[in-house]
C-alpha positions as CSV (number, residue, x, y, z in Angstrom):
1,M,-67.4,77.4,-42.9
2,K,-70.7,77.4,-40.9
3,I,-70.9,74.7,-38.2
4,W,-74.0,73.6,-36.3
5,H,-73.3,71.8,-33.0
6,I,-76.0,69.7,-31.4
7,S,-76.1,67.1,-28.6
8,D,-78.4,65.1,-26.4
9,T,-81.4,64.9,-28.6
10,H,-82.5,61.7,-26.7
11,T,-84.9,60.7,-29.7
12,F,-86.3,64.2,-30.1
13,H,-84.1,65.1,-33.1
14,E,-87.0,65.7,-35.4
15,L,-88.1,68.7,-33.3
16,L,-84.9,70.5,-34.2
17,E,-85.1,73.4,-36.7
18,V,-82.3,72.7,-39.2
19,P,-80.6,76.0,-39.9
20,S,-79.9,77.1,-43.5
21,G,-76.5,77.4,-45.1
22,V,-74.7,75.0,-42.7
23,D,-71.6,73.3,-44.1
24,M,-71.0,70.9,-41.1
25,V,-73.1,69.4,-38.4
26,I,-71.5,68.0,-35.3
27,F,-73.3,65.7,-32.9
28,S,-71.7,65.1,-29.5
29,G,-73.6,62.2,-28.1
30,D,-76.9,60.7,-26.6
31,C,-79.2,60.3,-29.6
32,S,-80.9,57.5,-27.7
33,N,-82.2,56.6,-24.2
34,P,-82.4,52.9,-23.0
35,R,-79.7,51.3,-21.0
36,N,-80.5,47.9,-22.6
37,P,-78.4,47.9,-25.8
38,Y,-81.0,45.8,-27.7
39,N,-83.8,48.3,-26.9
40,N,-81.3,51.1,-27.6
41,E,-80.4,49.9,-31.1
42,P,-83.6,50.9,-33.0
43,E,-83.4,54.5,-31.5
44,V,-79.9,54.9,-32.8
45,R,-80.8,53.6,-36.2
46,R,-83.7,56.0,-36.5
47,F,-81.3,58.8,-35.6
48,I,-78.9,57.7,-38.3
49,D,-81.7,57.7,-40.9
50,W,-82.6,61.3,-39.9
51,Y,-79.0,62.5,-39.6
52,S,-77.9,61.1,-42.9
53,G,-80.8,62.8,-44.7
54,L,-79.8,66.3,-43.6
55,D,-78.8,68.5,-46.5
56,I,-75.4,69.3,-44.9
57,K,-72.2,68.4,-46.6
58,Y,-70.2,67.2,-43.6
59,K,-71.8,65.2,-40.7
60,I,-69.8,64.1,-37.7
61,F,-71.0,61.9,-34.9
62,V,-69.6,61.1,-31.4
63,A,-71.5,58.7,-29.2
64,G,-72.6,59.4,-25.6
65,N,-73.2,57.4,-22.4
66,H,-76.8,56.6,-23.4
67,D,-75.8,55.2,-26.8
68,T,-75.3,51.7,-25.3
69,S,-75.9,49.8,-28.6
70,I,-72.9,51.5,-30.1
71,E,-70.6,50.5,-27.3
72,K,-71.8,46.9,-27.5
73,G,-71.2,46.8,-31.3
74,L,-74.8,46.4,-32.3
75,V,-74.5,49.6,-34.2
76,T,-71.0,50.0,-35.8
77,K,-68.8,52.6,-37.3
78,N,-69.6,51.2,-40.7
79,D,-73.3,51.8,-40.1
80,F,-72.6,55.5,-39.8
81,E,-69.9,55.8,-42.5
82,S,-72.0,53.9,-45.1
83,N,-74.6,56.6,-44.6
84,G,-72.1,59.5,-45.2
85,I,-71.5,60.2,-41.5
86,V,-68.0,60.5,-40.0
87,Y,-67.9,58.5,-36.8
88,L,-65.2,59.4,-34.3
89,E,-64.3,57.2,-31.3
90,N,-60.9,58.4,-29.8
91,D,-59.8,59.3,-33.3
92,Y,-59.6,62.3,-35.5
93,T,-60.4,63.4,-39.0
94,V,-59.3,66.3,-41.2
95,I,-62.0,68.3,-43.1
96,E,-61.0,71.3,-45.2
97,G,-57.9,71.8,-43.1
98,L,-59.6,71.4,-39.7
99,K,-58.3,68.6,-37.5
100,I,-61.3,67.4,-35.6
101,F,-60.9,64.9,-32.7
102,G,-63.8,63.0,-31.1
103,S,-64.3,60.8,-28.1
104,P,-67.4,59.4,-26.4
105,I,-65.7,58.9,-23.0
106,T,-67.2,60.4,-19.8
107,P,-66.3,59.9,-16.2
108,T,-68.0,57.0,-14.6
109,F,-71.5,57.7,-13.3
110,G,-73.8,54.7,-13.0
111,D,-73.6,51.7,-15.4
112,W,-73.6,53.5,-18.8
113,A,-71.7,53.3,-22.0
114,F,-68.1,54.6,-22.6
115,N,-67.5,55.4,-18.9
116,K,-64.0,55.5,-17.5
117,A,-62.8,56.1,-13.9
118,R,-61.8,59.7,-13.4
119,H,-58.3,58.7,-12.3
120,K,-57.7,57.1,-15.7
121,L,-58.8,60.0,-17.8
122,D,-55.6,62.1,-17.7
123,R,-53.6,59.4,-19.4
124,I,-56.4,58.9,-22.0
125,W,-56.7,62.5,-22.9
126,Q,-52.9,63.1,-23.0
127,S,-52.4,60.2,-25.4
128,A,-55.5,60.4,-27.5
129,I,-56.1,64.1,-28.2
130,P,-53.7,65.6,-30.8
131,N,-51.9,68.7,-29.7
132,D,-52.8,70.4,-33.0
133,S,-56.5,69.8,-32.8
134,D,-58.7,72.6,-34.1
135,I,-61.9,71.1,-32.7
136,I,-62.3,68.7,-29.8
137,I,-65.6,66.9,-29.5
138,V,-66.2,64.9,-26.3
139,H,-69.6,63.8,-24.9
140,G,-68.9,65.2,-21.4
141,P,-67.8,68.7,-20.6
142,P,-64.5,69.8,-19.1
143,K,-64.6,70.9,-15.5
144,G,-66.2,74.2,-14.8
145,M,-67.5,74.7,-18.3
146,L,-71.3,74.7,-18.7
147,D,-71.4,71.6,-16.4
148,L,-73.3,72.7,-13.4
149,S,-75.9,70.3,-12.0
150,Y,-77.3,68.8,-8.8
151,D,-75.8,65.7,-7.1
152,R,-78.0,63.0,-5.6
153,N,-78.3,65.0,-2.4
154,G,-79.6,68.1,-4.2
155,N,-76.3,70.0,-3.9
156,M,-74.9,71.9,-6.9
157,E,-71.7,70.6,-8.4
158,F,-69.5,71.0,-11.5
159,C,-69.7,67.6,-13.1
160,G,-67.1,67.9,-15.8
161,C,-63.6,66.4,-16.2
162,K,-60.7,68.3,-14.8
163,S,-58.2,66.2,-16.8
164,L,-60.0,67.2,-20.0
165,M,-59.9,70.9,-19.0
166,N,-56.2,70.6,-18.5
167,K,-55.7,69.1,-21.9
168,V,-57.9,71.8,-23.6
169,M,-55.9,74.5,-21.9
170,E,-52.7,72.9,-23.3
171,V,-54.0,72.5,-26.8
172,N,-56.1,75.7,-27.0
173,P,-58.3,74.5,-29.9
174,K,-60.7,76.8,-31.8
175,F,-63.7,74.9,-30.3
176,M,-64.4,72.5,-27.5
177,M,-67.8,70.8,-28.1
178,F,-69.7,68.6,-25.7
179,G,-73.1,68.0,-24.2
180,H,-74.1,65.4,-21.5
181,I,-75.0,67.9,-18.8
182,H,-78.4,69.3,-19.8
183,N,-80.2,72.3,-18.6
184,C,-81.9,71.5,-15.3
185,K,-84.4,73.3,-13.0
186,D,-83.0,76.9,-12.8
187,I,-79.6,76.1,-14.3
188,I,-78.8,76.9,-18.0
189,N,-75.9,74.9,-19.4
190,A,-76.7,74.9,-23.1
191,G,-74.9,77.6,-25.0
192,T,-71.3,78.9,-25.3
193,R,-68.6,80.3,-23.1
194,T,-65.1,81.7,-23.3
195,I,-62.5,82.3,-20.6
196,P,-59.6,84.8,-20.4
197,N,-56.2,83.9,-22.0
198,L,-57.7,81.1,-24.0
199,D,-58.9,81.3,-27.6
200,T,-61.2,78.3,-27.3
201,I,-64.9,78.7,-27.6
202,F,-66.7,76.1,-25.3
203,S,-70.0,74.8,-26.6
204,N,-72.6,72.8,-24.8
205,G,-74.9,71.6,-27.6
206,S,-77.5,69.8,-25.4
207,V,-81.0,70.5,-26.5
208,V,-83.2,69.1,-23.7
209,T,-83.9,70.0,-20.1
210,D,-83.9,67.3,-17.4
211,G,-87.4,66.3,-16.4
212,K,-88.9,68.0,-19.5
213,F,-88.0,65.7,-22.4
214,G,-90.4,65.9,-25.2
215,R,-89.8,69.5,-26.0
216,L,-86.5,71.3,-26.7
217,S,-84.9,74.0,-24.7
218,S,-82.2,74.8,-27.3
219,N,-81.6,74.3,-31.0
220,G,-77.8,73.9,-30.6
221,N,-75.1,76.4,-31.4
222,I,-73.9,77.8,-34.6
223,F,-70.3,79.0,-35.5
224,E,-68.6,80.4,-38.5
225,I,-64.9,79.8,-39.3
226,I,-63.6,82.2,-41.8
């Protein structure tokens, strides 16, 4: 199975080059921009129109912190699934024997969608993520994995979730897919990474660079499962 992972298109999805021969596309959040959910809704619906039209058999969608109209219920799970898209919100699906879990939750940072306080995340991940997951899709990265950015004071920091990293190390899925932390200035986060003693491939599918929206810096990541 050939899988294409993309994230953080922020309305620029039509600039992507759709690869050939893909069996499954996975989107891990932030198809839209505005904080106001009523302004956000048309952007999400335009994304659904594009995504549903892709000539790819399986389509999976996980929301992100910018997808405020989804959190507020202006765009619903049915809006995705009636268009042939699997919508995952703290739930899983099984496709061709692969158990795939998805969650939009990210650690609180500003007043955005699907945010939870960091001290609550361990309980959430432990109860929500199945231990036999083959693919884990979460909008935000685990701590230390393609998650380097600058804080408000201009200092570099790893922005990911430590509790999520602990759970991934426990589960050891085939893939851990996320976005949320884009490329920025001289930092490249888009791409893949592995670490010793873990079989998991970590994938940051974000396709934009902070401060340079309007052109893409990545076309996502492609994987093959034999």
